[in-house]
C-alpha positions in Angstrom: 0.0 0.0 0.0 2.9 2.5 0.5 3.3 2.9 -3.3 -0.4 3.6 -3.7 -0.3 6.2 -1.0 2.9 7.8 -2.5 1.3 8.0 -5.9 -1.8 9.5 -4.4 0.2 12.1 -2.6 1.9 12.9 -5.9 -1.4 13.2 -7.7 -2.8 15.6 -5.0 0.4 17.6 -5.0 0.2 18.0 -8.8 -3.4 19.0 -8.6 -2.7 21.5 -5.9 -1.4 23.9 -8.5 -3.9 26.0 -10.4 -1.9 25.9 -13.7 -1.7 22.1 -13.6 -5.4 21.8 -12.9 -6.1 24.0 -15.9 -3.8 21.8 -18.1 -5.6 18.7 -16.9 -9.0 20.3 -17.5 -8.0 21.2 -21.1 -6.6 17.8 -21.8 -9.9 16.1 -20.7 -11.4 17.5 -24.0 -8.7 15.8 -26.0 -5.0 15.7 -26.8 -3.1 19.0 -27.3 0.4 19.9 -28.3 2.6 21.6 -25.7 2.4 24.9 -27.7 -1.4 24.7 -27.7 -1.4 24.1 -24.0 1.0 27.0 -23.4 -0.8 29.5 -25.7 -3.4 30.8 -23.1 -1.0 30.5 -20.1 0.9 33.6 -19.1 4.3 31.8 -18.7 7.2 30.7 -20.8 7.3 27.4 -22.7 10.0 26.0 -20.3 7.7 26.8 -17.3 4.8 24.9 -19.0 7.1 22.0 -19.6 8.0 21.9 -15.9 4.3 21.7 -15.1 3.9 18.9 -17.6 6.8 17.0 -16.1 5.1 17.1 -12.7 1.8 15.8 -14.3 3.7 13.0 -16.1 5.6 12.0 -13.0 2.4 11.2 -11.2 0.8 9.6 -14.3 -1.9 12.1 -14.8 -0.6 13.0 -18.3 1.4 11.2 -20.9 3.1 12.8 -23.9 4.5 11.5 -27.2 6.8 13.2 -29.6 6.3 13.0 -33.3 8.9 15.0 -35.2 9.1 18.3 -33.5 5.7 18.2 -31.9 5.1 16.9 -28.4 1.4 16.0 -27.9 -0.1 15.5 -24.4 -2.9 13.2 -23.4 -4.8 12.7 -20.2 -4.3 9.5 -18.3 -7.7 8.6 -16.8 -6.2 6.0 -14.4 -4.3 8.7 -12.5 -7.5 10.7 -12.1 -9.4 7.6 -11.0 -7.0 7.1 -8.1 -7.8 10.5 -6.7 -11.5 10.0 -7.5 -11.5 6.7 -5.6 -9.9 8.2 -2.5 -12.4 11.1 -2.5 -15.3 8.7 -3.1 -14.2 6.6 0.0 -14.0 9.7 2.1 -17.4 10.9 1.0 -18.9 7.4 1.8 -17.4 7.5 5.3 -18.7 11.0 6.0 -22.1 10.1 4.7 -22.3 7.1 7.1 -21.2 9.3 9.9 -23.7 12.0 9.1 -26.5 9.3 8.9 -25.6 8.0 12.3 -25.6 11.6 13.6 -29.0 12.1 12.1 -30.3 8.9 13.7 -28.9 9.9 17.1 -30.5 13.4 16.8 -33.8 11.8 15.9 -33.7 9.5 18.9 -32.8 12.5 21.1 -35.8 14.4 19.8 -38.2 11.5 20.4 -37.0 11.1 24.1 
């Protein structure tokens, strides 16, 4: 399980940055070249590449180079790991809130 937790930490670390979240959101619509990803961002191409390296390191994004063009793709499995963790937390909290609601109902009836 330590590898899973380490990779999950890396995913959340990567998604903690607004620019990287924007990149992920844009790639969900389909593959884009690095220059297409960089165009709306107010930063240099090397800075965008650094963000992409972080996203690739945690397996949220993969890229392939054809000639001089590097194209980036979203990796759904990376997002699923974060989604799974969030879903488990949500389920735990829903159970806790249900128990609290039951307890409060019992208190009201007494």
